[in-house]
MILO-600529 format. One record per residue (C-alpha): residue number from 1; x, y, z. Coordinates in steps of 0.02 Angstrom, whole numbers. Example, Ala and Ser with C-alpha at 12.3 -4.5 7.8 and 13.67 -1.06 7.14 Angstrom:
! MILO-600529
nr|u|v|w
1|615|-225|390
2|684|-53|357
! end
This chain:
! MILO-600529
nr|u|v|w
1|225|-520|-814
2|411|-492|-780
3|462|-471|-599
4|469|-293|-532
5|533|-217|-370
6|417|-89|-291
7|372|-15|-122
8|261|-119|-9
9|72|-87|-8
10|-38|-152|132
11|-125|-268|8
12|41|-359|-5
13|32|-426|172
14|-38|-600|127
15|101|-619|-2
16|232|-561|125
17|171|-693|248
18|166|-830|113
19|348|-796|66
20|400|-789|249
21|326|-962|278
22|395|-1033|115
23|572|-983|165
24|555|-995|353
25|656|-1152|389
26|833|-1081|363
27|784|-1034|187
28|680|-1191|154
29|490|-1211|155
30|424|-1210|335
31|241|-1249|296
32|248|-1420|372
33|319|-1350|536
34|173|-1233|580
35|-10|-1272|602
36|-48|-1084|593
37|23|-1023|427
38|17|-840|486
39|118|-859|645
40|290|-843|568
41|240|-690|471
42|167|-609|628
43|336|-623|711
44|463|-593|571
45|377|-490|435
46|212|-411|480
47|262|-280|609
48|395|-193|504
49|290|-101|372
50|170|-48|510
51|303|11|635
52|424|92|512
53|331|135|347
54|438|165|198
55|569|30|231
56|481|-120|154
57|495|-168|-31
58|431|-318|-125
59|474|-412|-284
60|314|-457|-379
61|287|-565|-532
62|142|-661|-608
63|131|-767|-450
64|113|-615|-337
65|240|-568|-203
66|394|-675|-225
67|516|-585|-113
68|536|-441|7
69|647|-342|121
70|573|-275|285
71|672|-163|402
72|674|-35|539
73|795|110|552
74|797|110|744
75|797|-62|824
76|776|-5|1007
77|626|103|959
78|555|-39|858
79|569|-156|1010
80|476|-26|1115
81|341|-15|982
82|323|-205|976
83|299|-213|1162
84|171|-73|1164
85|73|-107|1005
86|108|-276|924
87|140|-411|1053
88|-11|-373|1167
89|-135|-416|1028
90|-41|-573|980
91|-27|-627|1161
92|-214|-625|1175
93|-236|-719|1010
94|-101|-849|1048
95|-106|-912|1229
96|44|-1013|1282
97|37|-1195|1232
98|133|-1355|1264
99|239|-1445|1135
100|113|-1564|1049
101|255|-1684|1011
102|215|-1694|825
103|364|-1596|759
104|269|-1432|736
105|345|-1272|806
106|198|-1160|840
107|230|-1170|1027
108|407|-1108|1002
109|349|-950|910
110|210|-925|1038
111|344|-920|1171
112|436|-791|1068
113|276|-685|1062
114|259|-694|1252
115|442|-678|1297
116|517|-584|1151
117|696|-538|1192
118|758|-365|1149
119|872|-371|999
120|1057|-352|1036
121|1108|-199|935
122|1290|-184|883
123|1356|-8|911
124|1343|94|753
125|1220|-24|668
126|1047|27|734
127|944|-32|583
128|902|-213|552
129|818|-311|414
130|740|-474|358
131|748|-524|176
132|671|-675|88
133|655|-731|-92
134|566|-881|-164
135|684|-1002|-252
136|627|-954|-427
137|684|-772|-399
138|852|-814|-320
139|1015|-792|-413
140|945|-653|-524
141|1005|-501|-428
142|843|-465|-336
143|920|-490|-164
144|1059|-369|-204
145|932|-241|-270
146|820|-259|-118
147|962|-231|4
148|1032|-88|-105
149|863|-1|-110
150|846|-15|79
151|1024|44|107
152|993|199|3
153|836|238|101
154|928|216|267
155|1071|326|210
156|944|460|166
157|886|455|348
158|1066|468|411
159|1073|289|478
160|1256|236|496
161|1236|48|480
162|1123|-103|483
163|1131|-279|554
164|1040|-443|533
165|1035|-615|611
166|1059|-772|508
167|1050|-955|552
168|1214|-1047|540
169|1123|-1180|438
170|1076|-1052|304
171|1245|-1060|217
172|1175|-993|53
173|1112|-835|138
174|1276|-810|230
175|1372|-821|64
176|1251|-696|-14
177|1269|-573|129
178|1457|-584|120
179|1453|-551|-68
180|1357|-389|-43
181|1472|-325|92
182|1409|-388|260
183|1530|-464|385
184|1506|-571|537
185|1507|-463|693
186|1471|-597|821
187|1425|-782|823
188|1300|-867|938
189|1229|-1042|963
190|1092|-1005|838
191|1200|-920|703
192|1278|-754|666
193|1247|-568|686
194|1309|-484|526
195|1334|-299|496
196|1345|-178|350
197|1413|0|370
198|1314|129|270
199|1433|277|283
! end
C-alpha cells in the first residue's frame, strides 16, 4: 500500500501516539526514555484533534500511521481548553513522582502535566503545530505536504500565521522548517520559536 495523506480519524490515535514516541527524543526514538509509552502522546499529540477538530492530518502506509501534523488555530484558547478539559483528567491519572534515577523521563512530563506553562504566542502567529514523521517517510515530501495542507486550512479560517517550538538539538527539523519558509523568531535555552506568515 503506497503512503497516503488523509484527515485524522479517532481510530488513528494509537498510531499518532506511536509516532510521537518514536520521534520524541529530538527526532529520535524515545521509547527507552519513558516507562509509560502513552505519556508523551498525551502531552504533545492527543489533545489537538479533540480540542480543534479539522486541523490534524496523518500519513498512512502499510505499517499504519507513519506521520502526522497536529495543530490549533488559536493557541490561547487551546491553553484554556487544556486547563479546563485535558489536564485535570491526566493530573488524576498521573500523580507527581520523584526522579527514579534510572534515566527515564516520565517524572519530567508528569511535572509538565501538573504545571503546564502557557505557550508564549508571538504577535500575529496565533496558530501552532507539532509534526512528526517516521524515518522511512522522511525526505519524500510528506512533511512539506502536511504543513502545506495545514497552512491552507488555517488560511481558510483567516489565521494570519503559525508558530512552533523546536529543540536546538533537532538540527534536521530546523533545516526542514527553514526550507519551507519558517524563520527563527526567538531563541531560548531549550531551542527556538519559529514562525510562518500565512498572509
